One Martini backbone bead per residue (centre of mass of N, CA, C, O) as a GRO file, in nm:
protein
  277
    1MET     BB    1  -0.596   2.374   0.544
    2GLN     BB    2  -0.837   2.195   0.360
    3ILE     BB    3  -1.163   2.069   0.392
    4ALA     BB    4  -1.320   1.779   0.228
    5LYS     BB    5  -1.643   1.587   0.266
    6ASP     BB    6  -1.687   1.612  -0.050
    7LYS     BB    7  -1.685   1.621  -0.386
    8GLU     BB    8  -1.791   1.910  -0.437
    9THR     BB    9  -1.580   2.059  -0.260
   10LEU     BB   10  -1.333   1.950  -0.403
   11GLN     BB   11  -1.400   2.067  -0.688
   12THR     BB   12  -1.392   2.365  -0.605
   13LEU     BB   13  -1.096   2.372  -0.520
   14LEU     BB   14  -0.968   2.254  -0.778
   15ASN     BB   15  -1.055   2.488  -0.978
   16LYS     BB   16  -0.838   2.695  -0.862
   17TRP     BB   17  -0.592   2.488  -0.999
   18SER     BB   18  -0.603   2.530  -1.274
   19GLY     BB   19  -0.288   2.449  -1.445
   20LYS     BB   20  -0.178   2.305  -1.208
   21SER     BB   21  -0.012   2.107  -0.999
   22ILE     BB   22  -0.113   1.777  -0.880
   23GLY     BB   23  -0.123   1.600  -0.574
   24LEU     BB   24  -0.174   1.255  -0.475
   25VAL     BB   25  -0.266   1.099  -0.143
   26PRO     BB   26  -0.365   0.793  -0.066
   27THR     BB   27  -0.565   0.694   0.225
   28MET     BB   28  -0.670   0.529   0.554
   29GLY     BB   29  -0.510   0.641   0.765
   30ALA     BB   30  -0.335   0.622   1.036
   31LEU     BB   31  -0.094   0.800   1.038
   32HIS     BB   32   0.252   0.797   0.931
   33GLU     BB   33   0.577   0.834   0.828
   34GLY     BB   34   0.508   0.714   0.551
   35HIS     BB   35   0.290   0.920   0.473
   36LEU     BB   36   0.455   1.176   0.515
   37SER     BB   37   0.663   1.119   0.290
   38LEU     BB   38   0.461   1.139   0.058
   39ILE     BB   39   0.365   1.431   0.115
   40GLU     BB   40   0.633   1.567   0.090
   41LYS     BB   41   0.692   1.487  -0.195
   42ALA     BB   42   0.432   1.613  -0.316
   43LYS     BB   43   0.510   1.901  -0.234
   44SER     BB   44   0.786   1.923  -0.392
   45GLU     BB   45   0.622   1.854  -0.701
   46ASN     BB   46   0.379   2.053  -0.624
   47ASP     BB   47   0.134   2.300  -0.585
   48PHE     BB   48  -0.090   2.077  -0.504
   49VAL     BB   49  -0.225   1.891  -0.220
   50VAL     BB   50  -0.393   1.574  -0.188
   51VAL     BB   51  -0.550   1.410   0.086
   52SER     BB   52  -0.678   1.096   0.147
   53ILE     BB   53  -0.943   0.987   0.378
   54PHE     BB   54  -1.031   0.629   0.341
   55VAL     BB   55  -1.211   0.354   0.440
   56ASN     BB   56  -1.225   0.085   0.224
   57PRO     BB   57  -1.455  -0.163   0.219
   58LYS     BB   58  -1.386  -0.305  -0.077
   59GLN     BB   59  -1.085  -0.429   0.040
   60PHE     BB   60  -1.241  -0.616   0.243
   61ASN     BB   61  -1.277  -0.972   0.315
   62ASP     BB   62  -1.279  -0.897   0.630
   63PRO     BB   63  -1.482  -0.772   0.863
   64LYS     BB   64  -1.276  -0.768   1.102
   65ASP     BB   65  -1.064  -0.596   0.972
   66LEU     BB   66  -1.234  -0.352   0.939
   67GLU     BB   67  -1.315  -0.315   1.237
   68ASN     BB   68  -0.987  -0.305   1.333
   69TYR     BB   69  -0.924  -0.065   1.194
   70PRO     BB   70  -0.763   0.212   1.232
   71SER     BB   71  -0.899   0.536   1.377
   72ASP     BB   72  -0.789   0.912   1.352
   73LEU     BB   73  -0.881   1.187   1.221
   74GLU     BB   74  -0.784   1.408   1.423
   75GLY     BB   75  -0.488   1.319   1.434
   76ASP     BB   76  -0.433   1.336   1.129
   77LEU     BB   77  -0.480   1.641   1.087
   78LYS     BB   78  -0.249   1.732   1.275
   79LYS     BB   79  -0.009   1.596   1.124
   80ILE     BB   80  -0.091   1.768   0.821
   81GLN     BB   81  -0.151   2.077   0.846
   82ASP     BB   82   0.160   2.160   0.726
   83LEU     BB   83   0.172   1.960   0.451
   84THR     BB   84  -0.111   2.039   0.331
   85ASP     BB   85  -0.396   2.175   0.135
   86CYS     BB   86  -0.578   1.900   0.126
   87VAL     BB   87  -0.863   1.719   0.267
   88PHE     BB   88  -1.016   1.408   0.186
   89CYS     BB   89  -1.320   1.307   0.399
   90PRO     BB   90  -1.545   1.095   0.329
   91ASP     BB   91  -1.817   0.924   0.313
   92ILE     BB   92  -1.954   0.646   0.193
   93GLU     BB   93  -2.195   0.773   0.043
   94ASN     BB   94  -2.013   0.971  -0.135
   95VAL     BB   95  -1.860   0.737  -0.285
   96TYR     BB   96  -2.112   0.507  -0.243
   97PRO     BB   97  -2.382   0.521  -0.379
   98ASN     BB   98  -2.667   0.352  -0.446
   99ASP     BB   99  -2.589   0.370  -0.776
  100PHE     BB  100  -2.343   0.217  -0.758
  101LYS     BB  101  -2.104   0.069  -0.998
  102GLU     BB  102  -1.901  -0.174  -1.010
  103LEU     BB  103  -1.591  -0.222  -1.121
  104ARG     BB  104  -1.409  -0.408  -1.373
  105PHE     BB  105  -1.065  -0.531  -1.375
  106GLU     BB  106  -0.783  -0.603  -1.580
  107ILE     BB  107  -0.570  -0.809  -1.342
  108ASP     BB  108  -0.504  -1.127  -1.347
  109HIS     BB  109  -0.183  -1.139  -1.360
  110LEU     BB  110  -0.166  -0.969  -1.070
  111GLU     BB  111  -0.401  -1.096  -0.877
  112GLY     BB  112  -0.334  -1.434  -0.844
  113VAL     BB  113  -0.127  -1.344  -0.628
  114MET     BB  114  -0.090  -1.349  -0.309
  115GLU     BB  115  -0.296  -1.130  -0.209
  116GLY     BB  116  -0.513  -1.213  -0.405
  117LYS     BB  117  -0.523  -1.511  -0.311
  118HIS     BB  118  -0.585  -1.440  -0.004
  119ARG     BB  119  -0.775  -1.166  -0.107
  120GLN     BB  120  -1.065  -1.170  -0.219
  121GLY     BB  121  -1.123  -0.861  -0.400
  122HIS     BB  122  -0.927  -0.652  -0.307
  123PHE     BB  123  -0.814  -0.518  -0.597
  124GLN     BB  124  -1.092  -0.429  -0.690
  125GLY     BB  125  -1.134  -0.234  -0.451
  126VAL     BB  126  -0.877  -0.060  -0.505
  127CYS     BB  127  -0.945   0.029  -0.794
  128ASN     BB  128  -1.207   0.175  -0.742
  129ILE     BB  129  -1.094   0.404  -0.555
  130VAL     BB  130  -0.869   0.501  -0.740
  131TYR     BB  131  -1.044   0.569  -0.981
  132ILE     BB  132  -1.207   0.786  -0.836
  133LEU     BB  133  -0.970   0.973  -0.750
  134LEU     BB  134  -0.851   1.026  -1.027
  135ASP     BB  135  -1.102   1.132  -1.164
  136LEU     BB  136  -1.157   1.371  -0.961
  137VAL     BB  137  -0.862   1.510  -0.934
  138LYS     BB  138  -0.656   1.488  -1.174
  139PRO     BB  139  -0.360   1.439  -1.138
  140THR     BB  140  -0.030   1.454  -1.211
  141ARG     BB  141   0.023   1.300  -0.928
  142ALA     BB  142   0.068   0.978  -0.762
  143TYR     BB  143   0.116   0.826  -0.430
  144PHE     BB  144   0.304   0.517  -0.343
  145GLY     BB  145   0.395   0.260  -0.155
  146ILE     BB  146   0.627  -0.031  -0.168
  147LYS     BB  147   0.499  -0.211   0.049
  148ASP     BB  148   0.257  -0.218  -0.175
  149TYR     BB  149   0.366  -0.350  -0.454
  150GLN     BB  150   0.123  -0.492  -0.585
  151GLN     BB  151  -0.059  -0.255  -0.585
  152LEU     BB  152   0.121  -0.070  -0.749
  153ALA     BB  153   0.122  -0.244  -1.010
  154ILE     BB  154  -0.189  -0.230  -1.056
  155ILE     BB  155  -0.217   0.083  -1.060
  156ARG     BB  156  -0.026   0.114  -1.303
  157HIS     BB  157  -0.198  -0.055  -1.498
  158MET     BB  158  -0.470   0.099  -1.469
  159SER     BB  159  -0.357   0.388  -1.544
  160LYS     BB  160  -0.266   0.323  -1.830
  161VAL     BB  161  -0.551   0.275  -1.934
  162HIS     BB  162  -0.719   0.537  -1.790
  163PHE     BB  163  -0.445   0.734  -1.698
  164PRO     BB  164  -0.184   0.814  -1.875
  165LYS     BB  165  -0.111   1.114  -1.762
  166ILE     BB  166  -0.058   0.984  -1.497
  167GLU     BB  167   0.174   0.980  -1.234
  168ILE     BB  168   0.328   0.706  -1.075
  169VAL     BB  169   0.460   0.726  -0.751
  170PRO     BB  170   0.723   0.572  -0.591
  171CYS     BB  171   0.777   0.486  -0.236
  172GLU     BB  172   0.961   0.437   0.019
  173ILE     BB  173   1.027   0.252   0.292
  174ILE     BB  174   0.934   0.300   0.622
  175ARG     BB  175   1.112   0.230   0.933
  176GLU     BB  176   1.168   0.081   1.204
  177GLU     BB  177   1.429   0.017   1.405
  178ASN     BB  178   1.373  -0.310   1.360
  179GLY     BB  179   1.257  -0.288   1.036
  180LEU     BB  180   0.972  -0.248   1.040
  181ALA     BB  181   0.720  -0.165   0.862
  182LYS     BB  182   0.528   0.085   0.820
  183SER     BB  183   0.196   0.066   0.979
  184SER     BB  184  -0.129   0.086   1.080
  185ARG     BB  185  -0.119  -0.208   1.210
  186ASN     BB  186   0.087  -0.165   1.443
  187LEU     BB  187  -0.117  -0.059   1.653
  188ASN     BB  188  -0.212  -0.375   1.710
  189LEU     BB  189   0.044  -0.425   1.863
  190SER     BB  190   0.215  -0.542   2.086
  191LYS     BB  191   0.511  -0.511   2.224
  192ASP     BB  192   0.607  -0.807   2.169
  193ASP     BB  193   0.499  -0.822   1.869
  194PHE     BB  194   0.676  -0.601   1.759
  195GLU     BB  195   0.939  -0.745   1.806
  196LYS     BB  196   0.878  -1.006   1.644
  197ALA     BB  197   0.821  -0.868   1.358
  198ALA     BB  198   1.125  -0.844   1.273
  199ILE     BB  199   1.142  -1.114   1.113
  200ILE     BB  200   1.059  -1.017   0.833
  201TYR     BB  201   1.307  -0.842   0.758
  202GLN     BB  202   1.525  -1.042   0.829
  203ASN     BB  203   1.437  -1.252   0.607
  204LEU     BB  204   1.483  -1.065   0.366
  205ILE     BB  205   1.784  -1.032   0.421
  206ALA     BB  206   1.862  -1.317   0.424
  207ALA     BB  207   1.763  -1.383   0.125
  208ARG     BB  208   1.954  -1.185  -0.010
  209ASP     BB  209   2.217  -1.318   0.091
  210LEU     BB  210   2.166  -1.615  -0.010
  211ILE     BB  211   2.137  -1.536  -0.316
  212ARG     BB  212   2.430  -1.388  -0.321
  213SER     BB  213   2.554  -1.690  -0.236
  214ASN     BB  214   2.404  -1.904  -0.434
  215LYS     BB  215   2.146  -1.984  -0.362
  216SER     BB  216   1.860  -2.124  -0.410
  217ILE     BB  217   1.538  -2.067  -0.413
  218ASP     BB  218   1.445  -2.320  -0.254
  219GLN     BB  219   1.642  -2.287  -0.020
  220VAL     BB  220   1.546  -2.010   0.076
  221LYS     BB  221   1.261  -2.087   0.141
  222GLU     BB  222   1.316  -2.301   0.347
  223ILE     BB  223   1.474  -2.127   0.550
  224VAL     BB  224   1.247  -1.926   0.607
  225ARG     BB  225   1.030  -2.117   0.700
  226ASN     BB  226   1.192  -2.234   0.936
  227ASN     BB  227   1.223  -1.966   1.092
  228PHE     BB  228   0.921  -1.929   1.157
  229GLN     BB  229   0.874  -2.209   1.292
  230LYS     BB  230   1.070  -2.160   1.529
  231GLU     BB  231   0.898  -1.887   1.627
  232LYS     BB  232   0.584  -1.936   1.590
  233ILE     BB  233   0.510  -1.799   1.304
  234GLU     BB  234   0.277  -1.720   1.081
  235LEU     BB  235   0.319  -1.814   0.740
  236GLU     BB  236   0.159  -1.740   0.456
  237TYR     BB  237   0.405  -1.613   0.272
  238PHE     BB  238   0.691  -1.689   0.044
  239GLU     BB  239   0.813  -1.493  -0.223
  240ILE     BB  240   0.969  -1.514  -0.555
  241THR     BB  241   0.976  -1.257  -0.802
  242HIS     BB  242   0.904  -1.094  -1.059
  243PRO     BB  243   0.900  -0.749  -1.089
  244ASP     BB  244   0.650  -0.730  -1.299
  245THR     BB  245   0.461  -1.001  -1.292
  246LEU     BB  246   0.474  -1.158  -1.003
  247GLN     BB  247   0.598  -1.428  -1.062
  248PRO     BB  248   0.732  -1.699  -0.991
  249ILE     BB  249   1.066  -1.819  -0.939
  250ASN     BB  250   1.369  -2.038  -1.017
  251SER     BB  251   1.558  -1.803  -1.098
  252ARG     BB  252   1.777  -1.568  -1.155
  253ILE     BB  253   1.671  -1.212  -1.141
  254PRO     BB  254   1.663  -0.913  -1.204
  255ARG     BB  255   1.484  -0.744  -0.940
  256SER     BB  256   1.394  -0.936  -0.757
  257ARG     BB  257   1.147  -1.036  -0.520
  258GLY     BB  258   1.043  -1.041  -0.179
  259PHE     BB  259   0.755  -1.192  -0.010
  260ILE     BB  260   0.566  -1.114   0.303
  261ALA     BB  261   0.326  -1.302   0.500
  262ALA     BB  262   0.225  -1.242   0.844
  263TYR     BB  263   0.138  -1.354   1.173
  264VAL     BB  264   0.137  -1.130   1.467
  265GLY     BB  265  -0.065  -1.271   1.629
  266ASN     BB  266  -0.345  -1.102   1.474
  267VAL     BB  267  -0.145  -0.961   1.274
  268ARG     BB  268  -0.127  -0.855   0.947
  269LEU     BB  269   0.180  -0.870   0.760
  270ILE     BB  270   0.383  -0.684   0.519
  271ASP     BB  271   0.660  -0.738   0.283
  272ASN     BB  272   0.960  -0.616   0.096
  273LEU     BB  273   1.242  -0.706  -0.135
  274GLU     BB  274   1.520  -0.667  -0.306
  275LEU     BB  275   1.747  -0.930  -0.408
  276ILE     BB  276   1.840  -0.841  -0.700
  277GLU     BB  277   2.027  -0.609  -0.903
   0.00000   0.00000   0.00000
């Protein structure tokens, strides 16, 4: 495993693999089994794999969230030393030099709901760093988990416009034994809150079962909201949306998805699930 701490070193390494297939796995570190599954998939489908580890400040609308985001570069490198060919772990100045001009992406139809509605500027920050990485690495394929389904949809849209030759590969959610989606933020949960957080996936499953038993969208939403209220867990949103436009729906649509964002303790967690086949 080779380590590149700046764009110039990474470019030198990539030049040696010209003409070969390259897989890119962008991460913000605090790596867990979900990240490892993305890297393993990338390794199985490409000649050379680059894993980026960079906590992107531009996608945090809350400074405290950025401050509390877990970081363990040394531990991350140990976890993936036998899984990847190259790790790109630059500092902020190398990614965003003083003369950096932030790009603006046309993603309004996907940005104004759910995460975009509650985290102003978040997806513009995501698009900026992903654009930089795709432009720098020029991978054959780039791998993203569907836990961040809205992010995946936005990256797909951005990539089609700016990098049509790059394949964006969605990867399944890896879950804890209690159903909680694997997330770097899980490290900030207390033992009790970790168990309480199972309510998120439990209610996505319940929503799927209720819809398949012909409950209306409105009925399902009310039941889920009541379930969170009973457990005194703050539900930021529960939405049922069209699978492609991510707009809320009022009737049953194939492949529609349920999305939840909730605070368990002080930790904000998200998850999603396909509700109708």
